[in-house]
PyMOL Python script that loads the backbone (N, CA, C, O; Angstrom):
from pymol import cmd

cmd.read_pdbstr("""\
ATOM      1  N   MET A   1     -16.226  -1.275  24.642  1.00  0.00           N
ATOM      2  CA  MET A   1     -15.357  -0.119  24.720  1.00  0.00           C
ATOM      3  C   MET A   1     -13.895  -0.508  24.493  1.00  0.00           C
ATOM      4  O   MET A   1     -13.120   0.240  23.898  1.00  0.00           O
ATOM      5  N   GLY A   2     -13.539  -1.706  24.988  1.00  0.00           N
ATOM      6  CA  GLY A   2     -12.164  -2.151  24.809  1.00  0.00           C
ATOM      7  C   GLY A   2     -11.801  -2.353  23.349  1.00  0.00           C
ATOM      8  O   GLY A   2     -10.684  -2.046  22.932  1.00  0.00           O
ATOM      9  N   LEU A   3     -12.751  -2.873  22.568  1.00  0.00           N
ATOM     10  CA  LEU A   3     -12.490  -3.062  21.131  1.00  0.00           C
ATOM     11  C   LEU A   3     -12.330  -1.728  20.421  1.00  0.00           C
ATOM     12  O   LEU A   3     -11.475  -1.582  19.547  1.00  0.00           O
ATOM     13  N   LEU A   4     -13.140  -0.768  20.790  1.00  0.00           N
ATOM     14  CA  LEU A   4     -13.030   0.565  20.195  1.00  0.00           C
ATOM     15  C   LEU A   4     -11.688   1.193  20.541  1.00  0.00           C
ATOM     16  O   LEU A   4     -11.025   1.768  19.678  1.00  0.00           O
ATOM     17  N   ALA A   5     -11.294   1.084  21.791  1.00  0.00           N
ATOM     18  CA  ALA A   5     -10.008   1.637  22.218  1.00  0.00           C
ATOM     19  C   ALA A   5      -8.850   0.947  21.504  1.00  0.00           C
ATOM     20  O   ALA A   5      -7.882   1.597  21.109  1.00  0.00           O
ATOM     21  N   ALA A   6      -8.950  -0.365  21.340  1.00  0.00           N
ATOM     22  CA  ALA A   6      -7.889  -1.099  20.653  1.00  0.00           C
ATOM     23  C   ALA A   6      -7.795  -0.681  19.192  1.00  0.00           C
ATOM     24  O   ALA A   6      -6.694  -0.516  18.666  1.00  0.00           O
ATOM     25  N   GLY A   7      -8.927  -0.509  18.535  1.00  0.00           N
ATOM     26  CA  GLY A   7      -8.920  -0.086  17.135  1.00  0.00           C
ATOM     27  C   GLY A   7      -8.358   1.309  16.954  1.00  0.00           C
ATOM     28  O   GLY A   7      -7.556   1.549  16.052  1.00  0.00           O
ATOM     29  N   ILE A   8      -8.775   2.222  17.803  1.00  0.00           N
ATOM     30  CA  ILE A   8      -8.254   3.596  17.716  1.00  0.00           C
ATOM     31  C   ILE A   8      -6.768   3.613  18.042  1.00  0.00           C
ATOM     32  O   ILE A   8      -5.994   4.307  17.383  1.00  0.00           O
ATOM     33  N   GLY A   9      -6.366   2.852  19.057  1.00  0.00           N
ATOM     34  CA  GLY A   9      -4.949   2.800  19.422  1.00  0.00           C
ATOM     35  C   GLY A   9      -4.083   2.239  18.316  1.00  0.00           C
ATOM     36  O   GLY A   9      -2.995   2.753  18.053  1.00  0.00           O
ATOM     37  N   ALA A  10      -4.559   1.186  17.662  1.00  0.00           N
ATOM     38  CA  ALA A  10      -3.793   0.599  16.561  1.00  0.00           C
ATOM     39  C   ALA A  10      -3.647   1.597  15.411  1.00  0.00           C
ATOM     40  O   ALA A  10      -2.592   1.678  14.782  1.00  0.00           O
ATOM     41  N   GLY A  11      -4.701   2.346  15.143  1.00  0.00           N
ATOM     42  CA  GLY A  11      -4.628   3.359  14.094  1.00  0.00           C
ATOM     43  C   GLY A  11      -3.640   4.462  14.424  1.00  0.00           C
ATOM     44  O   GLY A  11      -2.880   4.903  13.562  1.00  0.00           O
ATOM     45  N   ILE A  12      -3.652   4.905  15.667  1.00  0.00           N
ATOM     46  CA  ILE A  12      -2.727   5.958  16.088  1.00  0.00           C
ATOM     47  C   ILE A  12      -1.286   5.459  16.038  1.00  0.00           C
ATOM     48  O   ILE A  12      -0.384   6.193  15.635  1.00  0.00           O
ATOM     49  N   VAL A  13      -1.073   4.215  16.447  1.00  0.00           N
ATOM     50  CA  VAL A  13       0.274   3.632  16.400  1.00  0.00           C
ATOM     51  C   VAL A  13       0.775   3.588  14.956  1.00  0.00           C
ATOM     52  O   VAL A  13       1.910   3.979  14.685  1.00  0.00           O
ATOM     53  N   ALA A  14      -0.051   3.122  14.037  1.00  0.00           N
ATOM     54  CA  ALA A  14       0.359   3.036  12.630  1.00  0.00           C
ATOM     55  C   ALA A  14       0.612   4.418  12.043  1.00  0.00           C
ATOM     56  O   ALA A  14       1.572   4.612  11.298  1.00  0.00           O
ATOM     57  N   LEU A  15      -0.239   5.371  12.374  1.00  0.00           N
ATOM     58  CA  LEU A  15      -0.077   6.735  11.874  1.00  0.00           C
ATOM     59  C   LEU A  15       1.210   7.356  12.406  1.00  0.00           C
ATOM     60  O   LEU A  15       1.963   7.975  11.653  1.00  0.00           O
ATOM     61  N   GLY A  16       1.460   7.193  13.693  1.00  0.00           N
ATOM     62  CA  GLY A  16       2.667   7.758  14.286  1.00  0.00           C
ATOM     63  C   GLY A  16       3.933   7.152  13.716  1.00  0.00           C
ATOM     64  O   GLY A  16       4.901   7.864  13.452  1.00  0.00           O
ATOM     65  N   ALA A  17       3.932   5.839  13.524  1.00  0.00           N
ATOM     66  CA  ALA A  17       5.110   5.182  12.951  1.00  0.00           C
ATOM     67  C   ALA A  17       5.345   5.642  11.510  1.00  0.00           C
ATOM     68  O   ALA A  17       6.484   5.876  11.107  1.00  0.00           O
ATOM     69  N   GLY A  18       4.276   5.767  10.749  1.00  0.00           N
ATOM     70  CA  GLY A  18       4.413   6.222   9.364  1.00  0.00           C
ATOM     71  C   GLY A  18       4.957   7.638   9.271  1.00  0.00           C
ATOM     72  O   GLY A  18       5.823   7.928   8.445  1.00  0.00           O
ATOM     73  N   ILE A  19       4.444   8.515  10.119  1.00  0.00           N
ATOM     74  CA  ILE A  19       4.934   9.899  10.123  1.00  0.00           C
ATOM     75  C   ILE A  19       6.395   9.945  10.557  1.00  0.00           C
ATOM     76  O   ILE A  19       7.202  10.660   9.964  1.00  0.00           O
ATOM     77  N   GLY A  20       6.731   9.180  11.591  1.00  0.00           N
ATOM     78  CA  GLY A  20       8.109   9.179  12.084  1.00  0.00           C
ATOM     79  C   GLY A  20       9.098   8.677  11.053  1.00  0.00           C
ATOM     80  O   GLY A  20      10.149   9.287  10.853  1.00  0.00           O
ATOM     81  N   ILE A  21       8.783   7.589  10.403  1.00  0.00           N
ATOM     82  CA  ILE A  21       9.695   7.047   9.391  1.00  0.00           C
ATOM     83  C   ILE A  21       9.768   7.972   8.175  1.00  0.00           C
ATOM     84  O   ILE A  21      10.821   8.098   7.550  1.00  0.00           O
ATOM     85  N   GLY A  22       8.657   8.613   7.843  1.00  0.00           N
ATOM     86  CA  GLY A  22       8.678   9.582   6.754  1.00  0.00           C
ATOM     87  C   GLY A  22       9.587  10.765   7.053  1.00  0.00           C
ATOM     88  O   GLY A  22      10.313  11.239   6.180  1.00  0.00           O
ATOM     89  N   MET A  23       9.542  11.238   8.295  1.00  0.00           N
ATOM     90  CA  MET A  23      10.409  12.351   8.687  1.00  0.00           C
ATOM     91  C   MET A  23      11.878  11.936   8.685  1.00  0.00           C
ATOM     92  O   MET A  23      12.751  12.727   8.329  1.00  0.00           O
ATOM     93  N   ILE A  24      12.147  10.695   9.082  1.00  0.00           N
ATOM     94  CA  ILE A  24      13.527  10.195   9.049  1.00  0.00           C
ATOM     95  C   ILE A  24      14.026  10.151   7.606  1.00  0.00           C
ATOM     96  O   ILE A  24      15.137  10.591   7.312  1.00  0.00           O
ATOM     97  N   GLY A  25      13.198   9.618   6.711  1.00  0.00           N
ATOM     98  CA  GLY A  25      13.591   9.539   5.302  1.00  0.00           C
ATOM     99  C   GLY A  25      13.828  10.910   4.693  1.00  0.00           C
ATOM    100  O   GLY A  25      14.773  11.103   3.929  1.00  0.00           O
ATOM    101  N   LYS A  26      12.968  11.859   5.034  1.00  0.00           N
ATOM    102  CA  LYS A  26      13.112  13.222   4.519  1.00  0.00           C
ATOM    103  C   LYS A  26      14.427  13.835   5.000  1.00  0.00           C
ATOM    104  O   LYS A  26      15.181  14.415   4.219  1.00  0.00           O
ATOM    105  N   GLY A  27      14.683  13.693   6.299  1.00  0.00           N
ATOM    106  CA  GLY A  27      15.907  14.260   6.843  1.00  0.00           C
ATOM    107  C   GLY A  27      17.156  13.601   6.279  1.00  0.00           C
ATOM    108  O   GLY A  27      18.146  14.276   5.994  1.00  0.00           O
ATOM    109  N   ALA A  28      17.109  12.295   6.119  1.00  0.00           N
ATOM    110  CA  ALA A  28      18.272  11.584   5.585  1.00  0.00           C
ATOM    111  C   ALA A  28      18.520  11.967   4.131  1.00  0.00           C
ATOM    112  O   ALA A  28      19.666  12.145   3.718  1.00  0.00           O
ATOM    113  N   THR A  29      17.458  12.092   3.365  1.00  0.00           N
ATOM    114  CA  THR A  29      17.613  12.476   1.960  1.00  0.00           C
ATOM    115  C   THR A  29      18.216  13.872   1.840  1.00  0.00           C
ATOM    116  O   THR A  29      19.109  14.098   1.024  1.00  0.00           O
ATOM    117  N   GLU A  30      17.726  14.808   2.655  1.00  0.00           N
ATOM    118  CA  GLU A  30      18.279  16.164   2.622  1.00  0.00           C
ATOM    119  C   GLU A  30      19.737  16.179   3.069  1.00  0.00           C
ATOM    120  O   GLU A  30      20.560  16.902   2.506  1.00  0.00           O
ATOM    121  N   SER A  31      20.047  15.385   4.074  1.00  0.00           N
ATOM    122  CA  SER A  31      21.424  15.341   4.569  1.00  0.00           C
ATOM    123  C   SER A  31      22.369  14.749   3.530  1.00  0.00           C
ATOM    124  O   SER A  31      23.477  15.250   3.340  1.00  0.00           O
ATOM    125  N   ILE A  32      21.938  13.692   2.863  1.00  0.00           N
ATOM    126  CA  ILE A  32      22.784  13.076   1.830  1.00  0.00           C
ATOM    127  C   ILE A  32      22.955  14.020   0.648  1.00  0.00           C
ATOM    128  O   ILE A  32      24.012  14.035   0.017  1.00  0.00           O
ATOM    129  N   ALA A  33      21.923  14.812   0.339  1.00  0.00           N
ATOM    130  CA  ALA A  33      22.037  15.768  -0.763  1.00  0.00           C
ATOM    131  C   ALA A  33      23.056  16.860  -0.434  1.00  0.00           C
ATOM    132  O   ALA A  33      23.745  17.361  -1.323  1.00  0.00           O
ATOM    133  N   ARG A  34      23.146  17.222   0.840  1.00  0.00           N
ATOM    134  CA  ARG A  34      24.095  18.270   1.229  1.00  0.00           C
ATOM    135  C   ARG A  34      25.516  17.743   1.379  1.00  0.00           C
ATOM    136  O   ARG A  34      26.480  18.428   1.037  1.00  0.00           O
ATOM    137  N   GLN A  35      25.641  16.512   1.897  1.00  0.00           N
ATOM    138  CA  GLN A  35      26.965  15.918   2.096  1.00  0.00           C
ATOM    139  C   GLN A  35      26.978  14.480   1.561  1.00  0.00           C
ATOM    140  O   GLN A  35      26.803  13.532   2.327  1.00  0.00           O
ATOM    141  N   PRO A  36      27.181  14.320   0.282  1.00  0.00           N
ATOM    142  CA  PRO A  36      27.153  12.975  -0.308  1.00  0.00           C
ATOM    143  C   PRO A  36      28.233  12.048   0.255  1.00  0.00           C
ATOM    144  O   PRO A  36      28.057  10.830   0.265  1.00  0.00           O
ATOM    145  N   GLU A  37      29.334  12.607   0.717  1.00  0.00           N
ATOM    146  CA  GLU A  37      30.420  11.761   1.237  1.00  0.00           C
ATOM    147  C   GLU A  37      30.060  11.109   2.571  1.00  0.00           C
ATOM    148  O   GLU A  37      30.715  10.149   2.979  1.00  0.00           O
ATOM    149  N   ALA A  38      29.046  11.606   3.249  1.00  0.00           N
ATOM    150  CA  ALA A  38      28.625  11.034   4.533  1.00  0.00           C
ATOM    151  C   ALA A  38      27.409  10.125   4.384  1.00  0.00           C
ATOM    152  O   ALA A  38      26.734   9.822   5.368  1.00  0.00           O
ATOM    153  N   SER A  39      27.130   9.695   3.172  1.00  0.00           N
ATOM    154  CA  SER A  39      25.897   8.934   2.934  1.00  0.00           C
ATOM    155  C   SER A  39      25.874   7.605   3.686  1.00  0.00           C
ATOM    156  O   SER A  39      24.807   7.169   4.118  1.00  0.00           O
ATOM    157  N   GLY A  40      27.016   6.958   3.850  1.00  0.00           N
ATOM    158  CA  GLY A  40      27.057   5.681   4.567  1.00  0.00           C
ATOM    159  C   GLY A  40      26.677   5.831   6.032  1.00  0.00           C
ATOM    160  O   GLY A  40      25.888   5.047   6.559  1.00  0.00           O
ATOM    161  N   ASP A  41      27.240   6.843   6.687  1.00  0.00           N
ATOM    162  CA  ASP A  41      26.924   7.087   8.095  1.00  0.00           C
ATOM    163  C   ASP A  41      25.469   7.502   8.274  1.00  0.00           C
ATOM    164  O   ASP A  41      24.800   7.057   9.207  1.00  0.00           O
ATOM    165  N   ILE A  42      24.991   8.342   7.391  1.00  0.00           N
ATOM    166  CA  ILE A  42      23.611   8.819   7.484  1.00  0.00           C
ATOM    167  C   ILE A  42      22.646   7.660   7.259  1.00  0.00           C
ATOM    168  O   ILE A  42      21.651   7.532   7.974  1.00  0.00           O
ATOM    169  N   ARG A  43      22.932   6.822   6.277  1.00  0.00           N
ATOM    170  CA  ARG A  43      22.065   5.684   5.989  1.00  0.00           C
ATOM    171  C   ARG A  43      22.008   4.716   7.170  1.00  0.00           C
ATOM    172  O   ARG A  43      20.942   4.202   7.509  1.00  0.00           O
ATOM    173  N   GLY A  44      23.154   4.474   7.789  1.00  0.00           N
ATOM    174  CA  GLY A  44      23.192   3.589   8.950  1.00  0.00           C
ATOM    175  C   GLY A  44      22.379   4.130  10.117  1.00  0.00           C
ATOM    176  O   GLY A  44      21.638   3.392  10.766  1.00  0.00           O
ATOM    177  N   ALA A  45      22.522   5.419  10.377  1.00  0.00           N
ATOM    178  CA  ALA A  45      21.753   6.037  11.458  1.00  0.00           C
ATOM    179  C   ALA A  45      20.264   6.021  11.140  1.00  0.00           C
ATOM    180  O   ALA A  45      19.440   5.826  12.033  1.00  0.00           O
ATOM    181  N   MET A  46      19.914   6.225   9.865  1.00  0.00           N
ATOM    182  CA  MET A  46      18.515   6.219   9.466  1.00  0.00           C
ATOM    183  C   MET A  46      17.900   4.836   9.668  1.00  0.00           C
ATOM    184  O   MET A  46      16.784   4.729  10.176  1.00  0.00           O
ATOM    185  N   ILE A  47      18.600   3.793   9.283  1.00  0.00           N
ATOM    186  CA  ILE A  47      18.080   2.436   9.425  1.00  0.00           C
ATOM    187  C   ILE A  47      17.924   2.069  10.894  1.00  0.00           C
ATOM    188  O   ILE A  47      16.928   1.452  11.272  1.00  0.00           O
ATOM    189  N   LEU A  48      18.887   2.436  11.723  1.00  0.00           N
ATOM    190  CA  LEU A  48      18.805   2.146  13.151  1.00  0.00           C
ATOM    191  C   LEU A  48      17.623   2.865  13.789  1.00  0.00           C
ATOM    192  O   LEU A  48      16.884   2.267  14.572  1.00  0.00           O
ATOM    193  N   THR A  49      17.440   4.125  13.467  1.00  0.00           N
ATOM    194  CA  THR A  49      16.325   4.888  14.036  1.00  0.00           C
ATOM    195  C   THR A  49      14.987   4.350  13.544  1.00  0.00           C
ATOM    196  O   THR A  49      14.032   4.280  14.317  1.00  0.00           O
ATOM    197  N   ALA A  50      14.904   3.974  12.282  1.00  0.00           N
ATOM    198  CA  ALA A  50      13.665   3.394  11.758  1.00  0.00           C
ATOM    199  C   ALA A  50      13.351   2.075  12.444  1.00  0.00           C
ATOM    200  O   ALA A  50      12.185   1.762  12.683  1.00  0.00           O
ATOM    201  N   ALA A  51      14.378   1.298  12.762  1.00  0.00           N
ATOM    202  CA  ALA A  51      14.161   0.041  13.473  1.00  0.00           C
ATOM    203  C   ALA A  51      13.613   0.286  14.873  1.00  0.00           C
ATOM    204  O   ALA A  51      12.747  -0.456  15.336  1.00  0.00           O
ATOM    205  N   PHE A  52      14.107   1.317  15.550  1.00  0.00           N
ATOM    206  CA  PHE A  52      13.587   1.658  16.871  1.00  0.00           C
ATOM    207  C   PHE A  52      12.122   2.075  16.792  1.00  0.00           C
ATOM    208  O   PHE A  52      11.319   1.688  17.642  1.00  0.00           O
ATOM    209  N   ILE A  53      11.774   2.854  15.788  1.00  0.00           N
ATOM    210  CA  ILE A  53      10.385   3.280  15.627  1.00  0.00           C
ATOM    211  C   ILE A  53       9.492   2.076  15.344  1.00  0.00           C
ATOM    212  O   ILE A  53       8.398   1.970  15.898  1.00  0.00           O
ATOM    213  N   GLU A  54       9.948   1.180  14.493  1.00  0.00           N
ATOM    214  CA  GLU A  54       9.167  -0.015  14.197  1.00  0.00           C
ATOM    215  C   GLU A  54       8.988  -0.885  15.440  1.00  0.00           C
ATOM    216  O   GLU A  54       7.934  -1.492  15.626  1.00  0.00           O
ATOM    217  N   GLY A  55      10.011  -0.946  16.286  1.00  0.00           N
ATOM    218  CA  GLY A  55       9.891  -1.711  17.525  1.00  0.00           C
ATOM    219  C   GLY A  55       8.833  -1.139  18.450  1.00  0.00           C
ATOM    220  O   GLY A  55       8.041  -1.880  19.032  1.00  0.00           O
ATOM    221  N   VAL A  56       8.821   0.169  18.583  1.00  0.00           N
ATOM    222  CA  VAL A  56       7.810   0.814  19.418  1.00  0.00           C
ATOM    223  C   VAL A  56       6.423   0.629  18.809  1.00  0.00           C
ATOM    224  O   VAL A  56       5.455   0.411  19.537  1.00  0.00           O
ATOM    225  N   ALA A  57       6.316   0.712  17.489  1.00  0.00           N
ATOM    226  CA  ALA A  57       5.021   0.516  16.824  1.00  0.00           C
ATOM    227  C   ALA A  57       4.531  -0.918  17.012  1.00  0.00           C
ATOM    228  O   ALA A  57       3.339  -1.143  17.223  1.00  0.00           O
ATOM    229  N   LEU A  58       5.431  -1.876  16.936  1.00  0.00           N
ATOM    230  CA  LEU A  58       5.054  -3.266  17.156  1.00  0.00           C
ATOM    231  C   LEU A  58       4.577  -3.480  18.588  1.00  0.00           C
ATOM    232  O   LEU A  58       3.591  -4.182  18.814  1.00  0.00           O
ATOM    233  N   LEU A  59       5.255  -2.892  19.537  1.00  0.00           N
ATOM    234  CA  LEU A  59       4.845  -2.985  20.933  1.00  0.00           C
ATOM    235  C   LEU A  59       3.455  -2.386  21.117  1.00  0.00           C
ATOM    236  O   LEU A  59       2.612  -2.967  21.799  1.00  0.00           O
ATOM    237  N   GLY A  60       3.217  -1.235  20.516  1.00  0.00           N
ATOM    238  CA  GLY A  60       1.893  -0.621  20.602  1.00  0.00           C
ATOM    239  C   GLY A  60       0.818  -1.481  19.969  1.00  0.00           C
ATOM    240  O   GLY A  60      -0.288  -1.578  20.501  1.00  0.00           O
ATOM    241  N   ALA A  61       1.123  -2.103  18.848  1.00  0.00           N
ATOM    242  CA  ALA A  61       0.143  -2.970  18.192  1.00  0.00           C
ATOM    243  C   ALA A  61      -0.157  -4.207  19.035  1.00  0.00           C
ATOM    244  O   ALA A  61      -1.303  -4.652  19.103  1.00  0.00           O
ATOM    245  N   VAL A  62       0.869  -4.760  19.676  1.00  0.00           N
ATOM    246  CA  VAL A  62       0.660  -5.922  20.546  1.00  0.00           C
ATOM    247  C   VAL A  62      -0.213  -5.540  21.738  1.00  0.00           C
ATOM    248  O   VAL A  62      -1.090  -6.307  22.136  1.00  0.00           O
ATOM    249  N   ILE A  63       0.017  -4.385  22.297  1.00  0.00           N
ATOM    250  CA  ILE A  63      -0.813  -3.924  23.415  1.00  0.00           C
ATOM    251  C   ILE A  63      -2.258  -3.751  22.963  1.00  0.00           C
ATOM    252  O   ILE A  63      -3.180  -4.095  23.702  1.00  0.00           O
ATOM    253  N   CYS A  64      -2.465  -3.227  21.770  1.00  0.00           N
ATOM    254  CA  CYS A  64      -3.829  -3.066  21.248  1.00  0.00           C
ATOM    255  C   CYS A  64      -4.497  -4.426  21.039  1.00  0.00           C
ATOM    256  O   CYS A  64      -5.688  -4.579  21.310  1.00  0.00           O
ATOM    257  N   ILE A  65      -3.748  -5.402  20.565  1.00  0.00           N
ATOM    258  CA  ILE A  65      -4.303  -6.746  20.384  1.00  0.00           C
ATOM    259  C   ILE A  65      -4.675  -7.346  21.739  1.00  0.00           C
ATOM    260  O   ILE A  65      -5.721  -7.980  21.882  1.00  0.00           O
ATOM    261  N   ILE A  66      -3.815  -7.140  22.721  1.00  0.00           N
ATOM    262  CA  ILE A  66      -4.127  -7.648  24.067  1.00  0.00           C
ATOM    263  C   ILE A  66      -5.401  -6.987  24.600  1.00  0.00           C
ATOM    264  O   ILE A  66      -6.234  -7.654  25.214  1.00  0.00           O
ATOM    265  N   LEU A  67      -5.554  -5.687  24.371  1.00  0.00           N
ATOM    266  CA  LEU A  67      -6.769  -5.001  24.782  1.00  0.00           C
ATOM    267  C   LEU A  67      -7.998  -5.569  24.062  1.00  0.00           C
ATOM    268  O   LEU A  67      -9.052  -5.761  24.668  1.00  0.00           O
ATOM    269  N   ALA A  68      -7.845  -5.830  22.769  1.00  0.00           N
ATOM    270  CA  ALA A  68      -8.978  -6.324  21.986  1.00  0.00           C
ATOM    271  C   ALA A  68      -9.393  -7.719  22.439  1.00  0.00           C
ATOM    272  O   ALA A  68     -10.582  -8.037  22.448  1.00  0.00           O
ATOM    273  N   LEU A  69      -8.435  -8.544  22.812  1.00  0.00           N
ATOM    274  CA  LEU A  69      -8.765  -9.897  23.236  1.00  0.00           C
ATOM    275  C   LEU A  69      -9.241  -9.978  24.686  1.00  0.00           C
ATOM    276  O   LEU A  69      -9.780 -10.994  25.124  1.00  0.00           O
ATOM    277  N   GLY A  70      -9.031  -8.901  25.406  1.00  0.00           N
ATOM    278  CA  GLY A  70      -9.484  -8.864  26.784  1.00  0.00           C
ATOM    279  C   GLY A  70      -8.592  -9.611  27.743  1.00  0.00           C
ATOM    280  O   GLY A  70      -9.006  -9.957  28.849  1.00  0.00           O
ATOM    281  N   ILE A  71      -7.360  -9.862  27.317  1.00  0.00           N
ATOM    282  CA  ILE A  71      -6.407 -10.557  28.191  1.00  0.00           C
ATOM    283  C   ILE A  71      -5.971  -9.579  29.279  1.00  0.00           C
ATOM    284  O   ILE A  71      -5.695  -8.413  28.996  1.00  0.00           O
ATOM    285  N   GLY A  72      -5.912 -10.037  30.474  1.00  0.00           N
ATOM    286  CA  GLY A  72      -5.462  -9.194  31.570  1.00  0.00           C
ATOM    287  C   GLY A  72      -6.611  -8.634  32.390  1.00  0.00           C
ATOM    288  O   GLY A  72      -6.396  -7.798  33.268  1.00  0.00           O
ATOM    289  N   GLN A  73      -7.811  -9.078  32.118  1.00  0.00           N
ATOM    290  CA  GLN A  73      -8.956  -8.587  32.892  1.00  0.00           C
ATOM    291  C   GLN A  73      -9.215  -9.498  34.063  1.00  0.00           C
ATOM    292  O   GLN A  73     -10.139  -9.258  34.840  1.00  0.00           O
TER     293      GLN A  73
END
""", "prot")
cmd.dss("prot")
cmd.show_as("cartoon", "prot")
cmd.util.cbc("prot")
cmd.orient("prot")
């Protein structure tokens, strides 16, 4: 059961991170199209937010690996 939970969890983590980063890219692209002069600030905020999402996704993947290996039982 632990392996199944780890596999499903890893899939959900990857899906959530992909959707989140896609939404960030969409919003940043629309914002830059509306205000091209603010592209530097928008790009910086987009990269920072994407890094936070990747950090959470990495943490989730590590937890899934720990579950799969049975560490902590």
